[in-house]
TORKOL-4160 file (C-alpha; in steps of 0.2 Angstrom, whole numbers, padded with zeros to 4 digits, m for minus):
397
<pt num="1" X="0687" Y="0795" Z="m0596"/>
<pt num="2" X="0680" Y="0809" Z="m0586"/>
<pt num="3" X="0663" Y="0818" Z="m0590"/>
<pt num="4" X="0656" Y="0835" Z="m0584"/>
<pt num="5" X="0639" Y="0841" Z="m0590"/>
<pt num="6" X="0638" Y="0848" Z="m0607"/>
<pt num="7" X="0628" Y="0864" Z="m0607"/>
<pt num="8" X="0623" Y="0861" Z="m0625"/>
<pt num="9" X="0614" Y="0845" Z="m0622"/>
<pt num="10" X="0596" Y="0845" Z="m0630"/>
<pt num="11" X="0581" Y="0844" Z="m0619"/>
<pt num="12" X="0574" Y="0828" Z="m0627"/>
<pt num="13" X="0556" Y="0822" Z="m0622"/>
<pt num="14" X="0557" Y="0804" Z="m0615"/>
<pt num="15" X="0543" Y="0791" Z="m0614"/>
<pt num="16" X="0533" Y="0797" Z="m0599"/>
<pt num="17" X="0531" Y="0814" Z="m0607"/>
<pt num="18" X="0544" Y="0822" Z="m0596"/>
<pt num="19" X="0559" Y="0830" Z="m0603"/>
<pt num="20" X="0576" Y="0822" Z="m0601"/>
<pt num="21" X="0581" Y="0837" Z="m0589"/>
<pt num="22" X="0566" Y="0834" Z="m0578"/>
<pt num="23" X="0570" Y="0816" Z="m0576"/>
<pt num="24" X="0588" Y="0820" Z="m0571"/>
<pt num="25" X="0582" Y="0833" Z="m0559"/>
<pt num="26" X="0571" Y="0821" Z="m0551"/>
<pt num="27" X="0586" Y="0809" Z="m0550"/>
<pt num="28" X="0596" Y="0822" Z="m0541"/>
<pt num="29" X="0583" Y="0825" Z="m0528"/>
<pt num="30" X="0588" Y="0815" Z="m0512"/>
<pt num="31" X="0572" Y="0809" Z="m0503"/>
<pt num="32" X="0580" Y="0798" Z="m0489"/>
<pt num="33" X="0589" Y="0812" Z="m0479"/>
<pt num="34" X="0580" Y="0811" Z="m0463"/>
<pt num="35" X="0588" Y="0806" Z="m0447"/>
<pt num="36" X="0582" Y="0796" Z="m0431"/>
<pt num="37" X="0586" Y="0798" Z="m0413"/>
<pt num="38" X="0605" Y="0796" Z="m0410"/>
<pt num="39" X="0608" Y="0792" Z="m0392"/>
<pt num="40" X="0620" Y="0778" Z="m0397"/>
<pt num="41" X="0629" Y="0788" Z="m0410"/>
<pt num="42" X="0632" Y="0803" Z="m0398"/>
<pt num="43" X="0640" Y="0792" Z="m0385"/>
<pt num="44" X="0652" Y="0783" Z="m0398"/>
<pt num="45" X="0670" Y="0787" Z="m0397"/>
<pt num="46" X="0679" Y="0796" Z="m0411"/>
<pt num="47" X="0696" Y="0791" Z="m0418"/>
<pt num="48" X="0706" Y="0775" Z="m0422"/>
<pt num="49" X="0718" Y="0767" Z="m0410"/>
<pt num="50" X="0723" Y="0749" Z="m0406"/>
<pt num="51" X="0712" Y="0750" Z="m0391"/>
<pt num="52" X="0697" Y="0755" Z="m0402"/>
<pt num="53" X="0701" Y="0740" Z="m0413"/>
<pt num="54" X="0703" Y="0728" Z="m0398"/>
<pt num="55" X="0687" Y="0735" Z="m0390"/>
<pt num="56" X="0677" Y="0731" Z="m0406"/>
<pt num="57" X="0684" Y="0713" Z="m0406"/>
<pt num="58" X="0681" Y="0711" Z="m0387"/>
<pt num="59" X="0662" Y="0717" Z="m0389"/>
<pt num="60" X="0660" Y="0703" Z="m0402"/>
<pt num="61" X="0669" Y="0690" Z="m0392"/>
<pt num="62" X="0680" Y="0685" Z="m0407"/>
<pt num="63" X="0694" Y="0672" Z="m0407"/>
<pt num="64" X="0712" Y="0678" Z="m0405"/>
<pt num="65" X="0716" Y="0675" Z="m0423"/>
<pt num="66" X="0703" Y="0688" Z="m0429"/>
<pt num="67" X="0710" Y="0701" Z="m0416"/>
<pt num="68" X="0727" Y="0698" Z="m0422"/>
<pt num="69" X="0721" Y="0701" Z="m0440"/>
<pt num="70" X="0712" Y="0717" Z="m0436"/>
<pt num="71" X="0728" Y="0724" Z="m0427"/>
<pt num="72" X="0738" Y="0719" Z="m0443"/>
<pt num="73" X="0726" Y="0728" Z="m0453"/>
<pt num="74" X="0727" Y="0744" Z="m0442"/>
<pt num="75" X="0746" Y="0744" Z="m0444"/>
<pt num="76" X="0745" Y="0742" Z="m0463"/>
<pt num="77" X="0732" Y="0756" Z="m0464"/>
<pt num="78" X="0743" Y="0768" Z="m0455"/>
<pt num="79" X="0758" Y="0764" Z="m0466"/>
<pt num="80" X="0749" Y="0764" Z="m0483"/>
<pt num="81" X="0747" Y="0781" Z="m0492"/>
<pt num="82" X="0731" Y="0788" Z="m0497"/>
<pt num="83" X="0727" Y="0786" Z="m0516"/>
<pt num="84" X="0734" Y="0800" Z="m0526"/>
<pt num="85" X="0723" Y="0796" Z="m0541"/>
<pt num="86" X="0704" Y="0798" Z="m0544"/>
<pt num="87" X="0693" Y="0808" Z="m0533"/>
<pt num="88" X="0699" Y="0821" Z="m0520"/>
<pt num="89" X="0699" Y="0813" Z="m0503"/>
<pt num="90" X="0707" Y="0827" Z="m0492"/>
<pt num="91" X="0690" Y="0830" Z="m0484"/>
<pt num="92" X="0691" Y="0814" Z="m0474"/>
<pt num="93" X="0695" Y="0817" Z="m0456"/>
<pt num="94" X="0700" Y="0800" Z="m0449"/>
<pt num="95" X="0701" Y="0807" Z="m0431"/>
<pt num="96" X="0683" Y="0813" Z="m0431"/>
<pt num="97" X="0675" Y="0797" Z="m0437"/>
<pt num="98" X="0665" Y="0785" Z="m0426"/>
<pt num="99" X="0671" Y="0768" Z="m0430"/>
<pt num="100" X="0658" Y="0758" Z="m0421"/>
<pt num="101" X="0641" Y="0761" Z="m0415"/>
<pt num="102" X="0629" Y="0748" Z="m0408"/>
<pt num="103" X="0611" Y="0753" Z="m0410"/>
<pt num="104" X="0602" Y="0738" Z="m0403"/>
<pt num="105" X="0607" Y="0724" Z="m0390"/>
<pt num="106" X="0601" Y="0710" Z="m0400"/>
<pt num="107" X="0597" Y="0706" Z="m0418"/>
<pt num="108" X="0578" Y="0704" Z="m0422"/>
<pt num="109" X="0569" Y="0691" Z="m0433"/>
<pt num="110" X="0553" Y="0702" Z="m0433"/>
<pt num="111" X="0552" Y="0720" Z="m0438"/>
<pt num="112" X="0540" Y="0723" Z="m0423"/>
<pt num="113" X="0555" Y="0719" Z="m0412"/>
<pt num="114" X="0565" Y="0733" Z="m0418"/>
<pt num="115" X="0566" Y="0750" Z="m0409"/>
<pt num="116" X="0551" Y="0761" Z="m0416"/>
<pt num="117" X="0562" Y="0774" Z="m0424"/>
<pt num="118" X="0573" Y="0761" Z="m0433"/>
<pt num="119" X="0558" Y="0751" Z="m0438"/>
<pt num="120" X="0550" Y="0767" Z="m0445"/>
<pt num="121" X="0565" Y="0770" Z="m0455"/>
<pt num="122" X="0564" Y="0753" Z="m0464"/>
<pt num="123" X="0546" Y="0755" Z="m0466"/>
<pt num="124" X="0549" Y="0772" Z="m0476"/>
<pt num="125" X="0562" Y="0763" Z="m0486"/>
<pt num="126" X="0550" Y="0749" Z="m0491"/>
<pt num="127" X="0561" Y="0735" Z="m0485"/>
<pt num="128" X="0548" Y="0725" Z="m0475"/>
<pt num="129" X="0536" Y="0727" Z="m0489"/>
<pt num="130" X="0547" Y="0719" Z="m0501"/>
<pt num="131" X="0549" Y="0704" Z="m0489"/>
<pt num="132" X="0530" Y="0702" Z="m0487"/>
<pt num="133" X="0528" Y="0702" Z="m0506"/>
<pt num="134" X="0540" Y="0688" Z="m0507"/>
<pt num="135" X="0551" Y="0698" Z="m0519"/>
<pt num="136" X="0566" Y="0692" Z="m0509"/>
<pt num="137" X="0570" Y="0676" Z="m0501"/>
<pt num="138" X="0581" Y="0683" Z="m0487"/>
<pt num="139" X="0583" Y="0700" Z="m0479"/>
<pt num="140" X="0597" Y="0708" Z="m0469"/>
<pt num="141" X="0596" Y="0726" Z="m0462"/>
<pt num="142" X="0611" Y="0734" Z="m0456"/>
<pt num="143" X="0609" Y="0750" Z="m0445"/>
<pt num="144" X="0626" Y="0759" Z="m0441"/>
<pt num="145" X="0639" Y="0745" Z="m0437"/>
<pt num="146" X="0628" Y="0730" Z="m0435"/>
<pt num="147" X="0614" Y="0720" Z="m0443"/>
<pt num="148" X="0598" Y="0723" Z="m0433"/>
<pt num="149" X="0586" Y="0712" Z="m0443"/>
<pt num="150" X="0589" Y="0696" Z="m0452"/>
<pt num="151" X="0578" Y="0682" Z="m0459"/>
<pt num="152" X="0579" Y="0669" Z="m0473"/>
<pt num="153" X="0566" Y="0658" Z="m0481"/>
<pt num="154" X="0565" Y="0641" Z="m0472"/>
<pt num="155" X="0565" Y="0631" Z="m0488"/>
<pt num="156" X="0583" Y="0638" Z="m0492"/>
<pt num="157" X="0589" Y="0634" Z="m0475"/>
<pt num="158" X="0583" Y="0616" Z="m0478"/>
<pt num="159" X="0593" Y="0615" Z="m0494"/>
<pt num="160" X="0608" Y="0620" Z="m0484"/>
<pt num="161" X="0610" Y="0638" Z="m0489"/>
<pt num="162" X="0618" Y="0649" Z="m0476"/>
<pt num="163" X="0613" Y="0667" Z="m0475"/>
<pt num="164" X="0619" Y="0676" Z="m0460"/>
<pt num="165" X="0627" Y="0692" Z="m0454"/>
<pt num="166" X="0646" Y="0691" Z="m0455"/>
<pt num="167" X="0648" Y="0692" Z="m0436"/>
<pt num="168" X="0636" Y="0678" Z="m0433"/>
<pt num="169" X="0644" Y="0667" Z="m0447"/>
<pt num="170" X="0661" Y="0669" Z="m0438"/>
<pt num="171" X="0654" Y="0661" Z="m0422"/>
<pt num="172" X="0643" Y="0648" Z="m0430"/>
<pt num="173" X="0653" Y="0642" Z="m0445"/>
<pt num="174" X="0671" Y="0646" Z="m0439"/>
<pt num="175" X="0680" Y="0634" Z="m0450"/>
<pt num="176" X="0671" Y="0638" Z="m0466"/>
<pt num="177" X="0673" Y="0657" Z="m0462"/>
<pt num="178" X="0692" Y="0656" Z="m0459"/>
<pt num="179" X="0695" Y="0645" Z="m0475"/>
<pt num="180" X="0689" Y="0660" Z="m0486"/>
<pt num="181" X="0690" Y="0676" Z="m0476"/>
<pt num="182" X="0703" Y="0687" Z="m0484"/>
<pt num="183" X="0708" Y="0675" Z="m0498"/>
<pt num="184" X="0701" Y="0686" Z="m0512"/>
<pt num="185" X="0706" Y="0703" Z="m0505"/>
<pt num="186" X="0722" Y="0702" Z="m0494"/>
<pt num="187" X="0722" Y="0713" Z="m0478"/>
<pt num="188" X="0735" Y="0724" Z="m0486"/>
<pt num="189" X="0727" Y="0725" Z="m0503"/>
<pt num="190" X="0725" Y="0744" Z="m0502"/>
<pt num="191" X="0723" Y="0757" Z="m0488"/>
<pt num="192" X="0704" Y="0756" Z="m0486"/>
<pt num="193" X="0704" Y="0737" Z="m0487"/>
<pt num="194" X="0717" Y="0737" Z="m0473"/>
<pt num="195" X="0705" Y="0750" Z="m0463"/>
<pt num="196" X="0690" Y="0738" Z="m0466"/>
<pt num="197" X="0700" Y="0723" Z="m0460"/>
<pt num="198" X="0704" Y="0732" Z="m0444"/>
<pt num="199" X="0687" Y="0738" Z="m0439"/>
<pt num="200" X="0675" Y="0728" Z="m0450"/>
<pt num="201" X="0657" Y="0725" Z="m0443"/>
<pt num="202" X="0641" Y="0718" Z="m0450"/>
<pt num="203" X="0639" Y="0713" Z="m0468"/>
<pt num="204" X="0633" Y="0697" Z="m0476"/>
<pt num="205" X="0639" Y="0679" Z="m0476"/>
<pt num="206" X="0632" Y="0668" Z="m0489"/>
<pt num="207" X="0636" Y="0650" Z="m0493"/>
<pt num="208" X="0626" Y="0641" Z="m0507"/>
<pt num="209" X="0629" Y="0622" Z="m0508"/>
<pt num="210" X="0633" Y="0612" Z="m0524"/>
<pt num="211" X="0619" Y="0612" Z="m0536"/>
<pt num="212" X="0607" Y="0624" Z="m0526"/>
<pt num="213" X="0599" Y="0638" Z="m0536"/>
<pt num="214" X="0593" Y="0653" Z="m0526"/>
<pt num="215" X="0582" Y="0660" Z="m0539"/>
<pt num="216" X="0573" Y="0674" Z="m0528"/>
<pt num="217" X="0587" Y="0687" Z="m0523"/>
<pt num="218" X="0594" Y="0688" Z="m0505"/>
<pt num="219" X="0594" Y="0707" Z="m0500"/>
<pt num="220" X="0604" Y="0717" Z="m0488"/>
<pt num="221" X="0601" Y="0736" Z="m0484"/>
<pt num="222" X="0613" Y="0747" Z="m0476"/>
<pt num="223" X="0608" Y="0763" Z="m0467"/>
<pt num="224" X="0619" Y="0776" Z="m0459"/>
<pt num="225" X="0611" Y="0787" Z="m0446"/>
<pt num="226" X="0624" Y="0794" Z="m0435"/>
<pt num="227" X="0634" Y="0810" Z="m0440"/>
<pt num="228" X="0653" Y="0807" Z="m0444"/>
<pt num="229" X="0649" Y="0788" Z="m0445"/>
<pt num="230" X="0661" Y="0775" Z="m0452"/>
<pt num="231" X="0652" Y="0760" Z="m0459"/>
<pt num="232" X="0663" Y="0745" Z="m0463"/>
<pt num="233" X="0653" Y="0730" Z="m0467"/>
<pt num="234" X="0662" Y="0714" Z="m0473"/>
<pt num="235" X="0653" Y="0703" Z="m0486"/>
<pt num="236" X="0659" Y="0685" Z="m0490"/>
<pt num="237" X="0650" Y="0675" Z="m0503"/>
<pt num="238" X="0654" Y="0657" Z="m0508"/>
<pt num="239" X="0644" Y="0649" Z="m0522"/>
<pt num="240" X="0648" Y="0631" Z="m0523"/>
<pt num="241" X="0649" Y="0620" Z="m0539"/>
<pt num="242" X="0634" Y="0622" Z="m0551"/>
<pt num="243" X="0625" Y="0633" Z="m0539"/>
<pt num="244" X="0617" Y="0651" Z="m0542"/>
<pt num="245" X="0613" Y="0666" Z="m0531"/>
<pt num="246" X="0608" Y="0684" Z="m0534"/>
<pt num="247" X="0612" Y="0696" Z="m0520"/>
<pt num="248" X="0605" Y="0714" Z="m0520"/>
<pt num="249" X="0611" Y="0728" Z="m0509"/>
<pt num="250" X="0605" Y="0746" Z="m0506"/>
<pt num="251" X="0610" Y="0760" Z="m0495"/>
<pt num="252" X="0605" Y="0777" Z="m0489"/>
<pt num="253" X="0610" Y="0790" Z="m0475"/>
<pt num="254" X="0604" Y="0807" Z="m0468"/>
<pt num="255" X="0610" Y="0823" Z="m0474"/>
<pt num="256" X="0623" Y="0831" Z="m0463"/>
<pt num="257" X="0634" Y="0846" Z="m0464"/>
<pt num="258" X="0649" Y="0835" Z="m0460"/>
<pt num="259" X="0655" Y="0820" Z="m0469"/>
<pt num="260" X="0654" Y="0801" Z="m0465"/>
<pt num="261" X="0664" Y="0786" Z="m0473"/>
<pt num="262" X="0658" Y="0770" Z="m0480"/>
<pt num="263" X="0672" Y="0758" Z="m0484"/>
<pt num="264" X="0666" Y="0740" Z="m0487"/>
<pt num="265" X="0675" Y="0725" Z="m0493"/>
<pt num="266" X="0666" Y="0711" Z="m0503"/>
<pt num="267" X="0674" Y="0694" Z="m0507"/>
<pt num="268" X="0666" Y="0682" Z="m0518"/>
<pt num="269" X="0671" Y="0664" Z="m0523"/>
<pt num="270" X="0662" Y="0657" Z="m0538"/>
<pt num="271" X="0666" Y="0638" Z="m0540"/>
<pt num="272" X="0666" Y="0627" Z="m0555"/>
<pt num="273" X="0651" Y="0629" Z="m0566"/>
<pt num="274" X="0643" Y="0641" Z="m0553"/>
<pt num="275" X="0635" Y="0658" Z="m0556"/>
<pt num="276" X="0634" Y="0674" Z="m0545"/>
<pt num="277" X="0625" Y="0690" Z="m0548"/>
<pt num="278" X="0628" Y="0705" Z="m0537"/>
<pt num="279" X="0617" Y="0720" Z="m0539"/>
<pt num="280" X="0621" Y="0737" Z="m0530"/>
<pt num="281" X="0610" Y="0752" Z="m0529"/>
<pt num="282" X="0621" Y="0765" Z="m0521"/>
<pt num="283" X="0611" Y="0780" Z="m0515"/>
<pt num="284" X="0621" Y="0787" Z="m0500"/>
<pt num="285" X="0618" Y="0806" Z="m0496"/>
<pt num="286" X="0630" Y="0819" Z="m0503"/>
<pt num="287" X="0640" Y="0819" Z="m0487"/>
<pt num="288" X="0646" Y="0801" Z="m0488"/>
<pt num="289" X="0663" Y="0796" Z="m0495"/>
<pt num="290" X="0660" Y="0779" Z="m0503"/>
<pt num="291" X="0676" Y="0770" Z="m0505"/>
<pt num="292" X="0674" Y="0751" Z="m0507"/>
<pt num="293" X="0684" Y="0736" Z="m0513"/>
<pt num="294" X="0674" Y="0722" Z="m0522"/>
<pt num="295" X="0682" Y="0707" Z="m0530"/>
<pt num="296" X="0677" Y="0689" Z="m0536"/>
<pt num="297" X="0686" Y="0674" Z="m0542"/>
<pt num="298" X="0679" Y="0662" Z="m0555"/>
<pt num="299" X="0684" Y="0644" Z="m0557"/>
<pt num="300" X="0682" Y="0634" Z="m0573"/>
<pt num="301" X="0665" Y="0637" Z="m0582"/>
<pt num="302" X="0659" Y="0649" Z="m0568"/>
<pt num="303" X="0651" Y="0666" Z="m0571"/>
<pt num="304" X="0652" Y="0682" Z="m0560"/>
<pt num="305" X="0640" Y="0697" Z="m0564"/>
<pt num="306" X="0642" Y="0714" Z="m0556"/>
<pt num="307" X="0627" Y="0726" Z="m0559"/>
<pt num="308" X="0633" Y="0742" Z="m0551"/>
<pt num="309" X="0622" Y="0758" Z="m0550"/>
<pt num="310" X="0629" Y="0773" Z="m0542"/>
<pt num="311" X="0618" Y="0789" Z="m0540"/>
<pt num="312" X="0622" Y="0795" Z="m0522"/>
<pt num="313" X="0637" Y="0799" Z="m0511"/>
<pt num="314" X="0649" Y="0814" Z="m0511"/>
<pt num="315" X="0663" Y="0804" Z="m0518"/>
<pt num="316" X="0662" Y="0786" Z="m0525"/>
<pt num="317" X="0678" Y="0776" Z="m0529"/>
<pt num="318" X="0672" Y="0758" Z="m0534"/>
<pt num="319" X="0679" Y="0746" Z="m0547"/>
<pt num="320" X="0672" Y="0728" Z="m0545"/>
<pt num="321" X="0684" Y="0715" Z="m0551"/>
<pt num="322" X="0684" Y="0697" Z="m0557"/>
<pt num="323" X="0699" Y="0686" Z="m0558"/>
<pt num="324" X="0695" Y="0672" Z="m0571"/>
<pt num="325" X="0705" Y="0658" Z="m0564"/>
<pt num="326" X="0698" Y="0643" Z="m0573"/>
<pt num="327" X="0695" Y="0639" Z="m0592"/>
<pt num="328" X="0679" Y="0646" Z="m0599"/>
<pt num="329" X="0675" Y="0657" Z="m0584"/>
<pt num="330" X="0666" Y="0673" Z="m0588"/>
<pt num="331" X="0665" Y="0690" Z="m0579"/>
<pt num="332" X="0652" Y="0704" Z="m0583"/>
<pt num="333" X="0650" Y="0721" Z="m0576"/>
<pt num="334" X="0637" Y="0734" Z="m0580"/>
<pt num="335" X="0641" Y="0750" Z="m0572"/>
<pt num="336" X="0629" Y="0765" Z="m0572"/>
<pt num="337" X="0633" Y="0781" Z="m0563"/>
<pt num="338" X="0624" Y="0798" Z="m0561"/>
<pt num="339" X="0633" Y="0813" Z="m0553"/>
<pt num="340" X="0624" Y="0829" Z="m0548"/>
<pt num="341" X="0630" Y="0845" Z="m0540"/>
<pt num="342" X="0645" Y="0842" Z="m0529"/>
<pt num="343" X="0646" Y="0824" Z="m0533"/>
<pt num="344" X="0661" Y="0814" Z="m0541"/>
<pt num="345" X="0657" Y="0796" Z="m0546"/>
<pt num="346" X="0674" Y="0787" Z="m0551"/>
<pt num="347" X="0668" Y="0770" Z="m0556"/>
<pt num="348" X="0673" Y="0756" Z="m0568"/>
<pt num="349" X="0678" Y="0738" Z="m0567"/>
<pt num="350" X="0693" Y="0726" Z="m0568"/>
<pt num="351" X="0694" Y="0710" Z="m0577"/>
<pt num="352" X="0709" Y="0698" Z="m0576"/>
<pt num="353" X="0711" Y="0683" Z="m0587"/>
<pt num="354" X="0721" Y="0670" Z="m0579"/>
<pt num="355" X="0716" Y="0655" Z="m0589"/>
<pt num="356" X="0713" Y="0651" Z="m0608"/>
<pt num="357" X="0696" Y="0653" Z="m0616"/>
<pt num="358" X="0690" Y="0665" Z="m0603"/>
<pt num="359" X="0678" Y="0680" Z="m0608"/>
<pt num="360" X="0673" Y="0696" Z="m0600"/>
<pt num="361" X="0662" Y="0711" Z="m0603"/>
<pt num="362" X="0662" Y="0729" Z="m0596"/>
<pt num="363" X="0648" Y="0741" Z="m0600"/>
<pt num="364" X="0649" Y="0758" Z="m0592"/>
<pt num="365" X="0636" Y="0772" Z="m0594"/>
<pt num="366" X="0637" Y="0788" Z="m0585"/>
<pt num="367" X="0628" Y="0805" Z="m0584"/>
<pt num="368" X="0634" Y="0821" Z="m0576"/>
<pt num="369" X="0623" Y="0836" Z="m0572"/>
<pt num="370" X="0624" Y="0853" Z="m0563"/>
<pt num="371" X="0643" Y="0853" Z="m0561"/>
<pt num="372" X="0644" Y="0834" Z="m0556"/>
<pt num="373" X="0658" Y="0824" Z="m0562"/>
<pt num="374" X="0659" Y="0806" Z="m0568"/>
<pt num="375" X="0675" Y="0796" Z="m0572"/>
<pt num="376" X="0677" Y="0779" Z="m0579"/>
<pt num="377" X="0692" Y="0769" Z="m0573"/>
<pt num="378" X="0694" Y="0751" Z="m0580"/>
<pt num="379" X="0707" Y="0738" Z="m0584"/>
<pt num="380" X="0707" Y="0722" Z="m0594"/>
<pt num="381" X="0723" Y="0711" Z="m0591"/>
<pt num="382" X="0726" Y="0695" Z="m0600"/>
<pt num="383" X="0740" Y="0685" Z="m0591"/>
<pt num="384" X="0753" Y="0674" Z="m0599"/>
<pt num="385" X="0744" Y="0657" Z="m0604"/>
<pt num="386" X="0727" Y="0664" Z="m0605"/>
<pt num="387" X="0726" Y="0661" Z="m0624"/>
<pt num="388" X="0710" Y="0663" Z="m0634"/>
<pt num="389" X="0703" Y="0675" Z="m0621"/>
<pt num="390" X="0690" Y="0688" Z="m0626"/>
<pt num="391" X="0684" Y="0704" Z="m0619"/>
<pt num="392" X="0672" Y="0718" Z="m0624"/>
<pt num="393" X="0673" Y="0736" Z="m0616"/>
<pt num="394" X="0660" Y="0749" Z="m0619"/>
<pt num="395" X="0660" Y="0766" Z="m0611"/>
<pt num="396" X="0646" Y="0779" Z="m0614"/>
<pt num="397" X="0645" Y="0796" Z="m0606"/>
């Protein structure tokens, strides 16, 4: 389903006294388009080669198996064709992208330890304030290619909860990391998943032990500052049996005349009887291509909830998926998209019923204004043997 703005839409008055058009106009106004100093970005190399991939791995002192996986991802990226469906992607210039930018030499555990311009940016975004108000139980702030600030509630650490940036998790928990990395989304799943595998940097790693409930959300915030930047975070979440976690992510970027690329991969494993909620508020500037792959697997009695809000970017192609692997597993997606002038939001969800008595729900709502375009793309698949499965799909535009 594709939607463009209907010029006959009535200008209804909404609860605050403003008209519907006034609310939509405010939604279309981008308030996060400032940029900071860009010394690191200006020095960064453009283009993608095996040497660039090896350099990223070397700077991070990664094990040999990860370097080999990165190089495999690069080969698959080069071989796989661009998507021929969905949004127009001809504007992406892979040779002009900066694939790795390091803005700080070490990660901070205090906002005051960050460089002044980076701290000022996060102050404007209100991230430290949310932490001070205890609205979140852990915060990760990624700036360009790496997480520059990270902190978790000590009580969660005592319960065995792991919340780290993904680079650090590879070093500190190598066996757990390797057991799950790439098991939900294979390296060659699609062209952009292969690209992410080759140059991934940053992102969040979460492990919640059996029976532990993280009731106050963990939050990550992703900021692009450099022009022609490529941001490729990798997030891996493991929710053990009967555990619960809510993870919230947000993102912004400056407004430039040339384009940037955000291509993340998110893998989630929800074990027996566990529950995971993943909330995204995507608000990239209108010069960012947002092409991500997000997928979860649910064991018996587990629940995965995607809450996906898309109001920014030039182009978004995003379809969070749930594979319902165990009996009585449940998957839910609530997708909300807004497209203003020059934007194309191609969003939806995928539910795959692999076991009997599983259930799923996809609710998609979208608004287009000023020539913007929204598209819904969804799939519900019931595999052989998944008897008595149920699904509800609603799409409002």
